C-alpha positions in Angstrom: 10.1 19.9 -14.1 8.9 20.8 -10.6 6.5 18.1 -9.4 2.9 19.3 -8.8 3.1 17.7 -5.3 5.6 20.3 -4.2 3.0 23.0 -4.6 0.2 21.3 -2.8 -0.5 21.1 0.9 0.2 17.6 2.2 -2.6 17.4 4.8 -0.2 15.6 7.1 0.5 16.5 10.7 4.0 17.5 11.7 5.2 18.2 15.2 7.6 21.0 15.6 9.2 20.9 19.0 11.5 23.8 20.0 11.7 27.2 21.6 9.3 30.1 21.6 10.9 33.4 22.4 10.8 37.1 21.9 13.8 38.3 19.9 15.3 41.7 20.9 17.2 42.4 17.7 19.8 45.2 17.5 22.0 46.4 14.7 25.6 47.7 15.3 26.7 50.0 12.5 30.4 48.9 12.8 32.5 45.8 13.1 33.0 43.8 16.4 36.5 43.0 15.3 37.5 46.7 15.5 36.7 46.7 19.3 38.3 43.5 20.4 42.0 43.9 21.4 43.8 40.6 21.1 46.0 41.3 24.1 43.0 42.1 26.3 40.8 39.1 25.6 41.2 38.0 29.2 39.2 41.0 30.4 36.7 41.9 27.7 34.3 44.7 28.7 32.5 46.0 25.6 29.5 48.2 25.0 28.1 48.7 21.5 25.9 51.7 20.6 23.3 50.3 18.2 21.3 52.2 15.7 18.3 50.0 15.4 16.3 48.0 17.9 13.1 45.9 17.4 11.2 43.3 19.4 10.1 40.4 17.3 8.2 37.1 17.8 10.7 34.3 17.5 12.0 31.0 18.8 13.0 28.1 16.6 9.6 26.3 16.9 7.7 29.5 16.0 10.0 30.4 13.1 10.0 26.9 11.5 6.3 26.5 11.9 5.6 30.0 10.5 7.5 29.2 7.3 5.6 25.9 6.9 2.3 27.7 7.4 3.2 30.2 4.7 3.7 27.3 2.4 0.3 25.9 3.1 0.9 23.3 5.9 -0.6 23.5 9.4 2.2 22.5 11.7 1.7 21.7 15.4 4.1 23.7 17.6 5.2 21.8 20.7 6.7 24.2 23.2 6.5 26.1 26.5 5.7 29.8 26.9 5.1 32.3 29.7 2.4 34.6 31.0 3.1 37.1 28.3 2.3 34.7 25.4 -1.4 35.4 24.7 -0.9 37.8 21.8 1.8 35.7 20.3 -0.5 32.6 20.4 -3.3 34.5 18.8 -1.0 35.6 16.0 0.4 32.1 15.3 -3.1 30.7 15.1 -4.0 33.4 12.7 -1.1 32.5 10.5 -2.0 28.8 10.4 0.0 27.2 13.2 -1.7 24.8 15.6 -0.9 25.9 19.2 -2.9 23.5 21.3 0.3 21.7 22.4 2.0 24.9 23.6 2.0 25.0 27.4 1.8 28.5 28.9 3.1 28.8 32.5 1.6 31.6 34.6 4.6 31.8 36.8 7.2 32.3 34.1 7.9 34.7 31.2 8.5 33.6 27.7 12.1 33.1 26.8 13.9 36.1 25.4 16.9 36.4 23.0 19.1 39.5 22.7 20.9 39.6 19.4 23.4 42.2 18.2 24.5 42.0 14.5 27.4 44.0 13.0 28.0 45.1 9.5 29.7 41.8 8.6 26.7 39.8 9.8 28.6 38.6 12.9 26.3 38.2 15.9 26.6 38.3 19.6 23.6 36.7 21.4 22.4 36.5 25.0 19.5 34.2 25.9 17.2 34.2 28.9 15.5 30.8 29.1 12.4 31.7 31.1 9.6 29.2 30.5 11.7 27.3 28.0 13.3 25.4 31.0 9.9 23.7 31.5 10.0 22.1 28.0 11.6 19.0 29.5 8.2 18.3 31.2 6.5 17.8 27.8 6.2 14.2 26.5 6.4 14.1 22.7 5.1 10.6 22.8 1.9 11.7 24.5 1.5 14.5 21.9 2.0 12.1 19.0 -0.6 9.7 20.6 -3.2 12.4 20.5 -3.3 12.4 16.7 -0.3 10.9 15.1 2.1 12.7 12.9 4.1 12.2 9.7 7.3 13.7 11.1 8.7 15.2 14.3 11.1 18.1 14.2 13.2 18.6 17.3 14.7 22.1 17.1 16.8 24.1 19.6 15.2 24.2 23.0 16.1 23.2 26.6 18.8 20.6 26.0 17.2 18.0 28.3 13.9 18.6 26.5 15.6 18.0 23.1 17.2 14.8 24.2 13.8 13.5 25.6 11.9 14.6 22.5 14.4 12.8 20.1 14.2 9.7 22.2 10.4 9.6 22.4 10.0 10.5 18.7 12.1 7.4 17.7 10.3 5.2 20.3 7.0 6.3 18.8 8.2 5.4 15.3 8.1 9.0 14.0 10.6 10.0 11.3 12.8 12.4 13.2 14.4 15.6 11.9 17.0 16.6 14.5 18.0 20.2 14.4 20.5 20.8 17.1 21.7 24.1 15.6 23.4 26.4 18.2 22.6 23.9 21.0 25.5 21.8 19.9 27.5 24.1 22.3 25.3 23.1 25.3 24.9 19.4 24.6 27.6 16.9 25.2 29.0 14.4 22.7 27.1 11.3 24.0 23.8 13.2 24.0 24.3 14.5 20.5 25.3 11.0 19.2 22.3 9.4 20.8 19.9 12.0 19.5 21.2 11.7 15.9 21.3 7.9 16.0 18.2 6.6 14.2 17.0 10.0 13.1 15.9 10.4 9.5 17.7 13.7 9.1 20.0 16.0 11.0 20.3 19.6 9.9 23.2 22.0 10.9 25.4 24.7 9.5 29.0 23.9 8.7 30.4 25.3 11.9 27.9 23.3 14.0 28.7 20.2 12.1 32.4 20.6 12.9 31.6 21.1 16.6 29.4 18.0 16.6 32.2 16.0 15.0 34.6 17.2 17.6 32.3 16.5 20.5 31.3 13.1 19.4 34.8 12.1 18.2 33.2 10.7 15.0 34.3 11.2 11.4 31.9 12.4 8.7 31.8 8.8 7.5 30.9 7.5 10.9 28.3 10.2 11.5 26.6 9.3 8.2 25.9 5.9 9.5 23.8 7.3 12.4 21.1 9.0 10.3 19.7 8.5 6.8 20.5 12.1 5.8 22.7 15.0 7.0 22.0 18.5 5.8 24.9 20.9 6.1 24.3 24.5 5.2 26.9 27.1 4.1 25.0 30.3 4.0 25.3 32.1 0.6 27.3 29.0 -0.7 24.3 26.7 -0.5 24.1 23.4 1.3 25.1 19.7 1.0 22.8 16.8 1.5 24.8 13.9 2.7 23.2 10.5 2.5 24.1 7.4 4.6 24.9 5.7 1.3 27.8 8.1 0.8 26.1 10.2 -1.9 26.6 14.0 -1.6 24.0 16.2 -3.2 25.0 19.9 -3.5 22.2 22.4 -3.4 22.8 26.0 -4.5 21.6 29.0 -2.5 18.9 31.3 -3.7 20.2 34.8 -4.5 18.8 37.6 -2.3 17.9 41.1 -3.4 19.4 42.6 -0.2 20.9 41.2 3.0 18.8 42.9 5.7 19.0 40.5 8.6 20.4 36.9 8.6 18.6 36.1 11.9 16.1 33.3 11.3 17.4 32.3 7.9 18.3 28.8 9.1 14.9 28.3 10.6 13.2 29.4 7.4 15.5 26.9 5.5 14.3 24.1 7.8 10.7 25.1 7.4 11.0 24.9 3.6 13.0 21.7 3.6 10.6 19.8 6.0 7.7 21.0 3.9 9.3 19.3 0.9 9.7 16.1 3.0 6.0 16.1 3.9 5.1 16.4 0.3 7.3 13.5 -0.8 9.3 15.4 -3.3 12.9 14.5 -4.2 15.7 15.7 -1.8 17.2 18.3 -4.2 13.7 19.9 -4.4 13.5 19.9 -0.6 16.9 21.7 -0.4 15.8 24.3 -3.0 12.6 24.9 -1.2 14.6 25.6 1.9 16.9 27.9 0.0 14.1 30.0 -1.3 12.4 30.2 2.1 15.7 31.3 3.7 16.2 34.1 1.1 12.8 35.6 1.9 13.8 35.6 5.6 17.1 37.4 5.0 15.5 40.2 3.0 13.3 41.3 6.0 14.2 42.4 9.5 13.3 39.8 12.1 12.5 36.1 12.0 8.7 36.2 11.2 8.4 39.4 9.3 8.7 38.1 5.8 5.6 37.2 3.9 4.7 35.8 0.5 1.9 34.0 -1.2 2.4 30.4 -2.4 2.3 31.6 -6.0 5.0 34.2 -5.3 7.2 31.5 -3.7 6.9 29.1 -6.6 7.4 31.8 -9.2 10.7 32.7 -7.5 11.7 29.1 -7.2 11.2 28.6 -10.9 12.9 31.9 -11.8 16.0 30.8 -9.8 16.2 27.1 -10.3 14.2 26.5 -13.5 
C-alpha cells in the first residue's frame, strides 16, 4: 500500500541549484539521419525547416523546482538570471517556488536553450549561457546557513558552479543529490569523481552514466562506492536504483498517453524522485513518483507546461502501480 507520507508535504526546505533558461523549442517533421551523409561528416552544414516553435520557461533548476511545487513542496531555487527575468520570477513564485536565492544580473540576459527535435525524438541543442556563467559566484554554504535544508540538489549549470556547489553542500553536511546530466560532456573525470564522492545520490540517464564511467575510468562497482545511491534512467524502459551495497532495484516507467515532447522529462523525474526522498518513503516509491512526474511532462509541449492536482497525480500513480 502507498504510504500516507508520500502524499503529504514534508514541510522541509530543499535547495535546487541549477540553471534558469528560456527554451526555444522547435519540431522538425522529419529525421535528422536522413540529412546526414556519412562521407560528408567532416563538413556538416545543415538547415532544418521546422513546423513548430515555442518559447518556454526552462532551465534545470526551474524545471525540477516546478515539479516539486506541483507535488506540494516549496523548493528554493538557487540560480542566476538576467535582466529579462522579472516575469519568470513572478510566475515561479505564483507556482510555489521560493525565488529569494535567485540572483538577477542587470548586465546579462537569462540563459537560452535552442532545441530541435525530430520525429524519432532525437535532439540537437545549442545553449547560450548568459547570466548562467555567474552562478559560480554563489555560495551554497551561505545559502544553507540562511535557513538550513534537508537536501541540496545540484543540477546542470555552469560547470565551475556545479563543482563548487557539490563541494559546499557536503562541507555543510547536506545530503547531496548530484544531477550532472548533459554536463558530463563539459566536466572532466576528476571533477565528476570528486562531485559524486560523498553524495547521497547521483542521477543520470544510461548514456550519461556510460560517459561518466569512461571519463572517470571507474567501473560500475567502483562508482557505487562513491555515493550511497545511483539512479540510472532508460526512458520508456524505466530506471535502475543502484545502491552502494550492490543491490539493484528496477523501477518501471509510467505509460504515457502520447509522446508530445520529451524535453524536460528527466527534470520532472528528478523533481518527483527528490520529493519522495523529502517525505521519507522507500526508494521504489521515489522512483515511481519520478516516473509518473516524467510521464506528465512528456505529454505536454515544453518543460513547465504540464499541470495536475495532487489528487490527479496519486490517482494515476495507483492506477499504474497499484
